[in-house]
N, C-alpha and C positions, 0 to 999 in steps of 0.2 A: 504494498499499500507506498500511495504517499503520501507525504505531511504538506503542513502549511508552506512548511517553507521551502520544501523539492520547492511547489505551483509557484512559490512567491519570486524562485531564482527566473526562471522563466518571463523575458517584456516581452508578452502581448500588446503592440498600439493601432494604433489606427493610424491607416492609411490610403492612398487612391492611387493608383493605372492612372502612368500616363503614355504609357507607349504597352505595341503585342503584337510580337513580331512569330511567325510559323514557326517551328522546332529544328533548326535541317536535319537533324538525325530521328525526326521520337516526330512519328504521328498526334498518336495525343494527346502532347505535351507544346504549352508556349511559352519565349519567353516576355516576362512584362521587366520594365522598371517602371517598380514604385516610391512616390515619397516617400517617407515613413516621418518628413519632417528635420531633415539633417538639410547639409551642406551640398552633398549630391544622390540621386538618385539610386537604391536598389536594382540591383538585376535578381531575378526571379525566377527560378522550371517551377513550371503546375501544370501537372496533366486535366488542365479543368475543358480541354479544346474541343473534344466530344459537346459535351455541353452547352458553353458560350461562343458563341461570333467575337471575331476578335473586335466592330465597330458597336458593343453593346458593354463590353468593356473599358476600353478604355475611359478616364474620370469619374471611376464605381471607388466607393468608395466601401474600403473593406478592412478583415486586420490580419496582421501581418507575427507572427512571430520572427525576431530584429537579433536576437541570440545567439545560432544554430550555429554548430563553427561552418565554412562552406563546405560546399558540395560540389561537387562536378556530375551532374547530369548530362549524361551522353554527349559530354564537350563541351558543356558549356556549364558556369561556375554559377550556381544558384548560392544566394547573401541572407537567405533565410525563408520562411514557408505562410503560403499566404495558412486561413482558416476557415476547411468550409467542412458541411454533413456526407452524410451517402443519402439522397436524393433516389426516386424511383427511375430519374434517370437523368443518373450521373453524381457528380456533386455540384451542390447550390454553398456559396460564397456567403459567408456569415458579414456580416454588413450593418454601421453602425446606426440604427434607430433615428435616433437626431445628426446635425451632422458638430463636428466636432473638429478639437486643431490638431493636425497632422503629425500625428506621435505623443501623442495624449496616448496616457496610460492605462491598459484595463485593467479591475478588480474587480 
């Protein structure tokens, strides 16, 4: 079981998707540029391509885990992880109900 201390180590923040590109080596993945309230956007690799069109993702507010160790996924670096739940037709992104500043911590 995870403790509250374990949970508090995870930095979940509000973010906004700025750019979306098809992953060059995987038909289920997108390469996203997301603003998490830092000077530079972060790159994320996400398996949501079958559930979302690129056009509907740009500008969308999401929740991102930003303190994961970077991982290379099929040749592209991912600097965090977006949060989604499994729906009947694939992943459904978790989004803030109201607009909050980018980088706001989930508590």
